[in-house]
C-alpha positions in Angstrom: -81.3 133.0 174.5 -84.3 130.7 173.7 -86.3 131.9 170.9 -89.8 130.0 170.3 -91.1 130.4 166.8 -94.3 128.9 165.7 -96.6 129.9 162.6 -100.0 128.4 162.0 -100.3 124.6 160.0 -103.7 122.8 159.0 -103.4 120.5 162.2 -102.5 123.6 164.5 -104.6 126.8 162.8 -104.4 128.5 166.4 -101.1 127.7 167.3 -102.2 126.7 170.6 -100.1 123.2 170.3 -97.0 124.6 169.5 -97.5 127.5 172.1 -97.6 125.0 174.9 -94.7 123.0 174.0 -92.7 126.4 173.3 -93.8 127.5 176.9 -92.9 123.9 178.4 -89.4 124.6 176.9 -88.9 127.8 178.9 -88.4 130.0 175.9 -87.3 133.4 177.0 -89.3 135.1 173.8 -91.6 133.6 171.4 -92.3 134.7 168.0 -95.6 133.9 166.1 -96.5 134.7 162.3 -99.8 135.5 161.6 -100.2 133.4 158.7 -99.2 129.9 157.2 -98.2 131.3 153.8 -94.6 130.4 152.6 -94.3 133.9 151.2 -94.1 137.3 153.5 -92.7 135.5 156.3 -91.7 138.7 158.0 -91.6 137.7 161.6 -89.2 134.7 160.5 -86.8 137.2 158.4 -86.5 139.6 161.4 -85.9 136.6 164.0 -82.9 135.8 161.8 -81.6 138.8 161.5 -81.6 140.0 164.9 -80.2 136.7 166.2 -76.9 136.8 168.4 -74.2 134.2 169.0 -75.7 131.4 171.2 -79.0 132.3 170.7 -81.4 128.8 170.2 -84.4 128.8 167.8 -87.0 126.3 169.3 -89.9 124.9 166.5 -92.0 122.3 167.3 -90.9 120.2 163.5 -88.9 121.7 160.4 -91.9 122.5 158.6 -92.7 125.3 161.1 -89.8 127.2 160.2 -89.1 126.3 156.4 -91.1 125.4 153.4 -89.0 123.2 151.3 -85.6 121.5 151.7 -83.9 124.3 149.7 -85.4 126.9 152.2 -84.3 124.8 155.2 -80.8 124.7 153.8 -80.9 128.5 153.3 -82.3 129.1 156.8 -79.8 126.7 158.5 -76.9 128.7 156.7 -78.0 131.9 158.2 -78.4 130.5 161.7 -75.1 129.1 161.6 -73.7 132.3 159.9 -74.9 134.1 163.2 -73.4 131.5 165.7 -76.8 130.2 166.5 -78.7 126.9 166.8 -81.6 125.4 165.9 -83.9 122.6 167.9 -86.7 120.9 166.7 -88.9 118.6 169.1 -90.6 116.5 166.4 -87.4 115.5 164.9 -85.3 115.9 167.9 -82.9 118.0 166.1 -80.5 120.3 168.2 -77.6 122.0 166.5 -76.0 123.1 169.6 -74.9 119.5 170.4 -71.5 118.7 169.3 -72.2 114.7 168.9 -73.6 115.1 165.4 -76.2 112.9 163.4 -75.5 109.9 161.5 -76.1 110.4 157.8 -79.0 107.9 157.9 -80.8 110.1 160.7 -80.3 113.2 158.4 -81.5 111.5 155.5 -84.6 110.1 157.6 -85.5 113.3 158.6 -85.2 115.2 155.2 -87.4 112.7 154.0 -89.9 113.3 157.1 -89.7 116.8 156.2 -90.3 116.6 152.6 -93.4 114.5 153.8 -94.6 116.9 155.9 -94.4 119.7 153.2 -96.2 117.8 150.6 -99.0 116.7 153.0 -99.0 120.5 154.5 -100.1 121.7 150.7 -102.1 118.9 150.2 -104.2 119.5 153.4 -104.5 123.6 152.1 -105.5 122.7 148.9 -108.2 120.0 149.7 -109.4 122.9 152.6 -109.7 125.5 149.9 -111.5 123.1 147.6 -113.9 122.2 150.2 -114.5 125.9 151.1 -115.4 126.0 147.3 -117.6 123.3 147.6 -115.7 120.9 145.1 -115.3 117.7 146.0 -112.2 115.4 145.8 -111.6 112.3 144.2 -112.6 111.2 140.9 -116.1 112.3 139.8 -118.8 109.6 139.9 -120.4 108.2 136.9 -124.2 109.1 136.6 -126.6 106.3 137.7 -128.6 106.1 134.6 -125.3 105.1 132.8 -124.5 102.5 135.5 -127.8 100.8 135.1 -127.7 100.6 131.7 -124.2 98.8 131.4 -125.4 96.3 134.2 -128.8 95.8 132.2 -126.4 95.3 129.1 -124.3 92.8 130.7 -126.9 90.8 132.3 -128.7 90.4 129.2 -125.3 88.6 128.0 -126.1 90.1 124.5 -123.0 92.3 124.8 -119.7 92.3 125.2 -117.7 94.5 127.5 -116.0 96.5 124.8 -119.5 97.2 123.5 -121.0 98.4 127.0 -117.9 100.4 127.3 -118.3 101.8 124.2 -122.0 102.6 124.3 -122.1 103.9 128.0 -118.7 104.8 129.0 -118.4 102.3 132.3 -115.2 100.4 132.2 -115.0 96.9 133.1 -113.3 97.7 136.4 -116.3 100.1 137.2 -119.0 97.9 136.1 -117.8 95.0 138.3 -117.5 97.2 141.4 -121.2 98.7 140.8 -122.1 94.8 140.3 -120.5 94.1 143.8 -122.3 96.7 146.0 
């Protein structure tokens, strides 16, 4: 049986992209988590618990099924114990093929997977911060301090160290404001 599994991520919150790809693959059954959270993945747990020998779980990318490299290893071991398989679109992995992967392919996919995990968590954090009205990045220096630092610099009466001590504006920040 081909079983599609999907869960929301920052680039596909409503899972439409994943659903289209899984339908294209003619999955017998498609299971969707209602949330993107790493915790409470009840549908995934049920899916793995109820796998039969020869079943194949199909996902768009590794990040859909696991939240960390360790989590991925645990899931792969559970699937293997059941005599089932995993297939991914993005990475082109199909554990039912007997012509295994070279070590370099495995390492490349794991590195990409880890990057996806970090990227997804960063996007979630930025999205939550944005919803709370927090802006990302280094806070801007108050304009009056910058103007005072520029005036001090242009007067040629102060050293860069004195300007920094007086205004809190570093040499690189001062030069950047003067260029713009």
